[in-house]
N, C-alpha and C positions, 0 to 999 in steps of 0.2 A: 504494500500500500504506500502510496506517495502522500506526502503532506502538502497541502495546498497553501502556499505562502503568498498568494495574490491578495489584493485588496478586497476583491469581491468574494465573500463567503456565502455558502449556501445556507438557506434557511433550514430550520429543523425539519420542516415538512418536505422540502426538496430532498434532503438527505434520506429521510425515511422512505419516501416514494422510490428513490433510486435503489435503496437497499432491498425493498420489497420486490422490485422488478428483477433484481439479480437473483434473489432467492427463488422467485417463480421460475426463472430460466433454469436454475440449477435443479429444481425439483423434477423437471422433465427429464433431464439427463440422468440424475441419480436414481430415478424410479426403475431403471432397467438394470442397475448394477447389483451384483451379489456382494456379500460382506468382504470378500477378498479385494474386489475392485474398490469398495469404499475405503478399505484400509490403505490401499495404494494411494488413493486420492488424498487422504488425511496426511500421509507421509510425503506428499508432493512428488510421487513417483509416476503420476499419470501424465503422459506426454501431451494429450490433447486438451486437458483442463487443469490449469494450475490451481492449487488449493487456495481457498479464500474463505473469509468469514461467512459469506452468503452460502457457499457450498456446505460448510460445516453446520450451519443453522438448518439447511435443508435436510441434511442427514439426520440431525436430532429430531426434526419435525416428522420425518418419515418413520423413525423408530417409535415415536410417541403415538402417532396417528394410526399406524398399521398394526400395533401390538405384535411385533415380531418376536418379542420375548415373552415366553410363557413358562410356567412351572411344568417341568417334565420334558421340556425340549432337550435336544442333544446338548450335553454339557459343553462340548467343543464349540458349538455354534454360539452359545451364550457367552463363553469365554472370549471369543473373537469380538462379539458385539460390545462387551464391557471394555475390552482393550481399545476398541475404536473410541469409545466415550472418554476413556482416560487420555488417549492421544489428542483428542480434540481439546480437552481441558488444558493440556500442556502446550498447545499450539500458540504461537505468538501472534497469529493473524486474527484472533477472535476479539470480539468486543462484548459489552455488557449484555446485549440481547441474547447472544449465544450462551453466555454464562447462566442466564436465567433459564434457558432451555436445558442446560445440563442439570440444574436443580430440579426442573420439572420432570426430567427423565428419571432421576433418582427417586423422587417422590411417587411418580406414577408406577414404577416397577419395583418399589421397595420390597414387596413380598417375594417377588421373583429373585431379587438379589439375595435376600436373606435365605431363601430356600437353596439357592446355588451355593452360598457360603457354607451352609450346613452339610450339603452333600459332598462337596469337594474340599472341605477344610480350607477355604480361602477367606480372605477378608476384603472382598470387593466393595462391600458397603462402606467400610471405613476408608478404603482407597478412593472411592468416588466422591465421598463427602470432602475428604482432604484435597483432592484434585480440584473440586469446585471452589473451595476456599482459596486455594493458591491461584486459580484462574482469575478470581475476582480481584485479588491483590495485584496480580500482574497487569490486568486491564486498567486498574486504578493508577498504577505507576506509569503505564504507557500514556494514559490521558493527561497526567500531570506533566509529563515531558513534552507532549504535543502543545499543551497550553503554554508552557514556559517558552517554547520555540515561537509560538504565535506572538507572545508578548514582546519577546526580544527583537524579532525581525519585522515588526509592523511599524 
């Protein structure tokens, strides 16, 4: 993402509309992908679509809306999905809206995560909550830096 240092700044509504359009475009692309392709996208290994905040938000929305995670599903499939969420939370391209989606995912699938943790002796619930907290702090620091740059160079 580039920082716009020009005098004309976009209004809050223009920024939101632009982001919503990008998410809508990425939803169409991501709807056809399996979890391996989603993982490649999050790690920026997809040659046709570079990873972005909008794409990661679209992935989270897909997971929440389609209920791809259910108790009793294959444990390897759940593990890959949870790892994708952890990778999104650690990604430096995300913003607050995406961190909110991470929290919504954890709350929406809380029972599935707890069930998986009991079955496989994992601690994904704790990992996901910690990753969410770290992502909020990272986004907050990133926004403070951008704000400081705007103040210095305007």
